C-alpha positions in Angstrom: 63.0 109.1 107.7 64.9 107.8 104.8 67.9 105.9 106.1 71.3 105.6 104.4 74.0 103.0 104.3 77.0 103.6 106.4 79.8 102.7 103.9 80.4 99.0 103.7 79.2 98.2 107.3 75.8 97.1 106.2 74.3 99.4 108.8 71.5 101.7 107.9 71.6 105.1 109.7 69.5 108.2 109.8 70.8 111.1 107.7 71.0 113.1 111.0 73.4 111.7 113.6 72.8 113.1 117.1 76.1 114.5 118.4 76.8 114.7 122.1 79.7 117.0 122.4 77.5 119.5 124.3 76.4 117.0 126.9 77.5 117.9 130.4 77.9 121.6 129.6 75.9 123.5 128.5 73.4 120.7 128.2 72.9 119.2 131.6 72.1 115.5 132.2 68.4 115.7 132.5 68.0 117.8 129.4 70.5 115.6 127.5 68.5 112.5 128.3 65.2 114.2 127.1 66.9 115.3 123.9 68.2 111.8 123.3 64.9 110.2 123.9 63.1 112.8 121.7 65.5 112.3 118.9 65.0 108.5 118.9 61.3 109.0 118.9 61.7 111.2 115.8 63.5 108.4 114.0 67.1 109.3 114.7 68.9 105.9 115.1 72.6 107.1 114.9 74.3 108.7 117.9 77.9 109.9 118.1 80.0 110.5 121.2 83.6 110.2 122.4 85.5 109.2 125.5 86.7 112.8 125.8 83.4 114.6 125.5 82.3 116.8 128.4 80.9 119.9 126.7 82.4 123.3 127.3 84.3 121.9 130.4 86.6 120.1 128.0 90.3 121.1 128.0 93.4 119.4 126.6 94.1 116.4 128.8 90.9 116.6 131.0 89.4 113.3 132.2 86.4 113.3 129.9 83.8 110.5 130.0 80.9 112.8 130.9 78.9 112.5 127.7 79.3 108.7 127.6 78.0 108.3 131.1 74.9 110.5 130.3 74.3 108.6 127.1 74.6 105.3 128.9 71.8 106.4 131.2 69.7 107.7 128.2 70.0 104.4 126.3 69.4 102.1 129.3 66.1 100.8 127.7 66.8 101.9 124.1 70.2 100.5 123.3 68.7 98.2 120.6 67.2 101.2 118.8 70.4 103.0 117.9 73.7 102.6 116.0 76.1 103.8 118.7 79.5 105.4 117.8 82.2 106.5 120.2 85.9 107.5 119.7 89.4 106.8 121.0 92.7 108.6 120.5 92.3 112.1 121.7 94.2 113.2 124.9 92.4 111.8 128.0 94.4 112.6 131.1 97.9 113.8 131.6 99.8 110.5 131.4 102.0 109.4 128.5 99.6 106.5 127.7 96.5 108.7 127.9 96.7 109.7 124.2 97.1 107.9 120.9 96.2 104.7 119.2 98.5 102.0 120.8 97.0 98.6 121.4 97.1 99.1 125.2 95.4 102.5 125.0 92.7 101.2 122.7 92.1 98.1 124.8 91.9 100.2 128.0 89.8 103.0 126.6 87.4 100.6 124.8 86.6 98.8 128.0 86.2 102.1 129.8 83.8 103.4 127.1 81.7 100.1 127.3 81.4 100.5 131.0 80.4 104.2 130.9 77.9 103.6 128.0 76.5 100.6 129.9 76.7 98.4 126.8 78.3 95.1 125.7 79.4 96.4 122.3 80.0 99.5 120.2 78.5 99.6 116.7 81.1 102.0 115.3 84.4 102.6 117.0 86.2 105.7 115.6 89.9 106.6 115.6 89.5 110.2 116.7 92.8 111.6 115.5 95.8 110.1 113.6 98.6 108.9 115.8 102.0 109.6 114.1 103.9 107.7 116.7 102.1 104.3 116.5 102.4 102.1 113.4 99.1 101.7 111.6 99.5 97.9 111.7 99.4 98.1 115.5 96.3 100.2 115.5 94.5 98.0 112.9 95.5 94.8 114.7 93.8 96.3 117.9 90.7 97.0 115.8 90.7 93.4 114.5 91.0 92.1 118.0 88.1 94.2 119.2 85.9 93.0 116.3 86.8 89.4 116.9 86.0 89.8 120.6 82.6 91.2 119.8 83.3 94.5 121.5 82.9 96.5 118.3 80.9 95.8 115.1 82.9 98.1 112.8 85.4 100.9 112.9 85.8 104.3 111.3 88.1 107.3 111.4 87.8 111.0 112.3 90.0 113.8 111.1 92.0 111.6 108.7 92.8 112.5 105.1 92.3 110.3 102.1 96.0 109.3 102.1 95.5 108.0 105.7 92.5 106.0 104.5 94.4 104.7 101.5 97.1 103.3 103.8 94.6 101.8 106.2 92.8 100.1 103.3 96.1 98.7 102.0 97.1 97.3 105.3 93.7 95.8 105.9 93.8 94.1 102.5 97.3 92.8 103.2 96.4 91.1 106.5 92.7 90.4 105.9 91.7 92.7 108.7 88.5 94.8 108.9 88.5 98.0 106.8 87.4 101.5 107.9 83.7 102.0 107.0 83.3 105.7 107.8 85.2 109.0 107.8 84.2 111.9 110.0 85.7 115.1 108.9 85.0 118.9 109.5 83.0 119.9 106.5 80.7 122.7 105.5 80.0 125.2 102.8 82.6 127.4 104.4 85.1 124.6 105.0 85.4 122.4 101.9 89.1 121.4 102.1 88.1 117.7 102.4 86.1 118.0 99.2 88.5 115.9 97.1 88.6 113.2 99.8 84.8 112.7 99.3 85.6 111.3 95.9 88.0 108.8 97.4 85.4 107.7 100.0 82.7 107.3 97.4 85.0 105.1 95.3 86.0 102.9 98.2 82.5 102.7 99.9 83.5 104.7 103.0 80.5 106.6 104.4 81.3 110.2 105.2 79.7 111.6 108.4 80.8 115.3 108.6 80.7 117.5 111.7 80.7 121.3 112.1 78.3 121.5 109.2 76.5 124.5 110.7 79.7 126.2 111.7 78.5 126.8 115.2 75.4 128.6 113.9 77.0 130.7 111.2 75.2 128.7 108.5 71.8 129.1 110.1 71.5 132.8 109.7 71.9 133.4 113.4 74.8 135.9 113.1 74.4 139.2 111.1 77.0 141.7 110.0 77.2 144.7 112.3 74.7 143.2 114.9 75.3 142.1 118.5 76.1 138.5 119.1 72.8 136.8 120.0 72.1 135.5 123.5 72.5 131.8 123.9 74.8 131.5 120.8 77.9 129.4 120.7 80.1 132.4 119.9 78.9 134.2 123.1 79.0 131.0 125.3 82.4 129.8 124.3 84.4 132.1 121.9 87.1 129.4 121.6 84.6 127.2 119.7 83.6 129.9 117.2 85.7 132.9 116.3 84.1 136.1 115.0 83.8 135.9 111.2 85.6 138.3 108.9 84.0 140.4 106.1 84.6 137.8 103.4 82.7 135.2 105.5 79.8 137.6 105.9 79.7 138.2 102.2 79.4 134.4 101.7 76.8 134.0 104.4 74.6 136.8 103.0 74.8 135.5 99.5 74.0 131.9 100.7 71.0 133.2 102.7 69.6 134.9 99.6 70.1 131.6 97.7 68.3 129.7 100.4 65.4 132.1 100.0 65.4 131.6 96.3 65.1 127.9 96.9 62.2 128.6 99.3 64.0 126.9 102.2 65.0 128.2 105.7 68.7 128.8 106.0 69.5 126.1 108.5 67.5 123.5 106.6 69.1 124.6 103.4 72.5 124.0 105.0 71.5 120.5 106.0 70.1 119.6 102.6 73.2 121.0 100.8 75.5 118.9 103.0 73.6 115.7 102.5 73.6 116.3 98.7 77.4 116.1 98.6 79.4 112.9 97.6 79.5 109.9 99.8 77.4 111.4 102.6 75.9 108.8 104.9 74.9 111.0 107.8 75.8 114.4 109.3 76.7 114.8 113.0 74.7 117.5 114.6 75.6 118.9 118.1 72.5 120.4 119.7 71.2 122.1 122.7 67.5 121.5 122.1 65.2 119.1 120.5 63.9 121.8 118.2 67.3 121.9 116.5 66.9 118.1 115.9 63.5 118.7 114.4 64.8 121.4 112.2 67.6 119.2 110.9 65.2 116.4 110.2 63.1 118.7 108.1 66.2 119.8 106.2 67.1 116.2 105.5 63.9 115.7 103.6 64.6 118.6 101.2 66.1 118.1 97.7 67.9 121.2 96.4 67.7 121.7 92.6 70.9 121.2 90.6 71.0 124.8 89.4 70.9 126.0 93.0 73.7 123.7 94.0 75.8 125.1 91.1 75.1 128.7 92.2 76.2 127.7 95.7 79.5 126.4 94.3 80.1 129.9 92.9 79.5 131.5 96.3 81.5 128.9 98.5 83.6 127.1 95.9 85.3 123.8 96.5 89.1 123.7 96.3 90.5 123.7 92.8 91.8 120.4 91.4 95.0 120.4 89.2 95.5 117.4 87.0 98.7 117.3 85.0 98.3 116.7 81.3 100.7 114.2 79.8 101.4 114.0 76.1 101.6 110.4 75.1 103.8 109.5 72.1 101.9 108.7 68.9 
């Protein structure tokens, strides 16, 4: 396992981060613990969860906490072996203070996460979603307090754009507070709208830890045009998590699968290798239902895709265009 630096945190993390969104349902507790232990034994030292995660049972405003409880049990005698990340900010309950990034919400939810995870500290505390109603100074002050108290080691963000990060960095500089060290965004060959943000993260030493890189199995070759949805697939288990692709998506998938064959790499491993080859990538979050999926991803992390293949992939699933204005300077 070749570990990577997580932005400016100083932490070294495995290129595969074990995601736990499926813990609770469809992955029951006993199986989730086995997967966690197996992943650690394989060299995975980075685990991601959130205070709202409870698998397919999750709905807007539900009580959450299930994945954290399971993970707390799984790490009872392995806590020192992992870089543990959890999140705050998504709706958790139906009350007016059960969502967002106010100081009181962060303080309450951090203590609740520590209790459920059965740990004294969180290595990486992540702001799950932007909060338009709370000043960033308030949120950053709460992060500074948590770091000073020793409850968290570092903090990152999720689902934030580069302009959000820019403002966070500016405020942190202004007050001498901790800076965000990571950015977790939805990113894949089929979903590259954060591509320009990767440049910003690389420039400012912010580690990118993307999620949804397999697009629910679309980028593994699991789904075929005109064929029945396979048993045990995410699309069949929970259609809300993965809509049926259109013809254009199938065109891209088929062309990408041919390119993976040209590279001599299984489709799913090709997807992992391609993702980790992008700018500023520290690790990729992988939600799994079996240890075999972890093993497959680890194999993909060891693959280097030739530059000419990467260029061909860009022609199949192109990044968003950049438009730079040209200014004529006076002689």
